[in-house]
C-alpha positions as CSV (number, residue, x, y, z in Angstrom):
1,M,63.7,8.3,22.9
2,N,60.7,9.9,21.2
3,P,62.0,11.8,18.1
4,E,59.9,14.6,16.7
5,L,58.4,14.0,13.3
6,H,58.0,17.2,11.3
7,Y,55.4,15.8,9.0
8,K,53.4,14.0,11.6
9,P,50.0,15.2,10.4
10,L,50.8,13.7,7.0
11,W,52.0,10.4,8.5
12,L,48.8,10.3,10.7
13,A,46.6,10.9,7.7
14,I,48.3,8.0,5.8
15,G,48.0,5.8,8.9
16,Y,44.3,6.5,9.3
17,G,43.9,5.9,5.6
18,I,45.4,2.4,6.2
19,V,42.9,1.9,9.0
20,A,40.0,3.0,6.7
21,L,41.2,0.6,4.0
22,I,41.3,-2.3,6.4
23,V,37.8,-1.5,7.6
24,Y,36.5,-1.2,4.1
25,L,38.1,-4.5,3.0
26,S,36.7,-6.2,6.1
27,V,33.1,-5.1,5.7
28,A,32.8,-5.1,1.9
29,S,30.7,-8.0,0.6
30,A,33.1,-8.9,-2.2
31,P,36.5,-7.4,-1.5
32,P,39.3,-7.8,-4.1
33,M,41.3,-10.9,-3.3
34,P,44.3,-11.6,-5.7
35,D,45.1,-15.2,-5.9
36,I,48.8,-15.9,-5.3
37,G,48.4,-19.6,-5.4
38,F,49.1,-20.0,-1.7
39,E,46.8,-22.2,0.4
40,W,46.7,-19.9,3.4
41,Q,46.8,-16.6,1.3
42,D,43.7,-15.2,3.2
43,K,45.5,-15.6,6.5
44,L,48.7,-14.0,5.0
45,Y,46.7,-11.0,3.8
46,H,45.2,-10.6,7.3
47,L,48.6,-10.8,8.9
48,L,50.1,-8.3,6.5
49,A,47.3,-5.8,6.8
50,Y,47.5,-5.7,10.6
51,F,51.3,-5.8,10.6
52,T,51.3,-2.8,8.2
53,V,48.9,-0.7,10.3
54,M,50.7,-1.5,13.5
55,F,54.1,-1.0,12.1
56,W,53.0,2.4,10.7
57,F,51.7,3.6,14.1
58,V,54.8,2.4,16.0
59,Q,56.7,4.8,13.7
60,L,54.6,7.7,15.0
61,Y,54.4,6.7,18.7
62,H,57.6,5.5,20.3
63,R,56.5,5.4,23.9
64,G,55.7,1.9,25.2
65,R,52.3,2.8,26.7
66,Q,51.1,4.5,23.4
67,Q,52.3,1.5,21.4
68,L,50.5,-0.9,23.8
69,M,47.3,1.1,23.4
70,Y,47.5,1.0,19.6
71,A,48.3,-2.7,19.7
72,A,45.3,-3.4,22.0
73,G,43.1,-1.2,19.8
74,F,44.1,-3.0,16.6
75,I,43.6,-6.4,18.1
76,V,40.1,-5.4,19.2
77,M,39.5,-3.9,15.8
78,G,40.5,-7.2,14.1
79,V,38.3,-9.3,16.4
80,G,35.4,-6.8,16.0
81,L,35.6,-6.7,12.2
82,E,35.6,-10.4,12.0
83,Y,32.5,-10.6,14.2
84,I,30.8,-8.0,12.0
85,Q,31.6,-10.1,8.9
86,S,29.3,-12.8,10.4
87,F,26.3,-10.5,9.6
88,D,27.0,-10.5,5.9
89,P,25.6,-13.5,4.1
90,Q,28.5,-13.3,1.5
91,R,31.2,-13.3,4.2
92,Y,32.0,-15.4,7.2
93,S,33.8,-14.9,10.5
94,E,36.8,-17.1,11.3
95,W,38.8,-17.3,14.5
96,Q,41.9,-18.1,12.4
97,D,41.6,-14.6,10.8
98,M,41.4,-13.1,14.3
99,V,44.7,-15.0,15.1
100,A,46.3,-13.8,11.9
101,N,45.3,-10.2,12.6
102,S,46.6,-10.3,16.2
103,T,49.8,-12.0,15.1
104,G,50.5,-9.2,12.6
105,V,50.0,-6.6,15.4
106,V,52.3,-8.5,17.8
107,V,55.1,-9.0,15.3
108,A,55.1,-5.3,14.3
109,W,55.0,-4.3,18.0
110,L,58.0,-6.6,18.7
111,L,59.9,-5.1,15.8
112,A,59.2,-1.7,17.3
113,K,61.6,-2.7,20.1
114,T,64.4,-2.6,17.5
115,G,65.8,0.3,15.5
116,L,63.0,-0.4,12.9
117,C,60.8,2.0,14.9
118,N,62.7,4.9,13.3
119,V,62.0,4.3,9.6
120,L,59.9,7.5,9.2
121,V,62.4,9.5,11.3
122,N,65.1,8.4,8.9
123,I,63.0,9.1,5.8
124,E,62.4,12.6,7.0
125,G,66.0,13.1,7.9
126,K,67.3,11.8,4.6
127,Y,64.7,13.0,2.0
128,F,62.9,16.0,3.6
129,S,65.7,17.5,5.6
130,A,66.0,20.5,3.3
131,N,62.3,21.4,3.9
132,V,62.4,20.9,7.6
133,R,63.0,24.0,9.7
134,K,64.4,23.5,13.1
């Protein structure tokens, strides 16, 4: 099933805003990094960022091939951005970050196989149904 989203341009804009934020935070020389007192917090941030972006796009694209293409694209993006970080003397590239990025993508993709792939559909139906003309 590939339900129609009535506000898909808005959802896409938000999704590409998330992508832009990840790119910015990945290439900025001194990105903000809140300390939560967790030894592996950097890896957690990587995992959450890539989980978020992939989970967002599985809301928009329900077909398996589309999801697979986005998953592959986000994994390549995560690896590429880590490589780019190696050119900034204030940053460094870590293979563990690449693994955390990829893990976030895979976990979100696997959750897309459940009913959680319809969060935006449900939000539109519940909160925006009065504004949606069929």
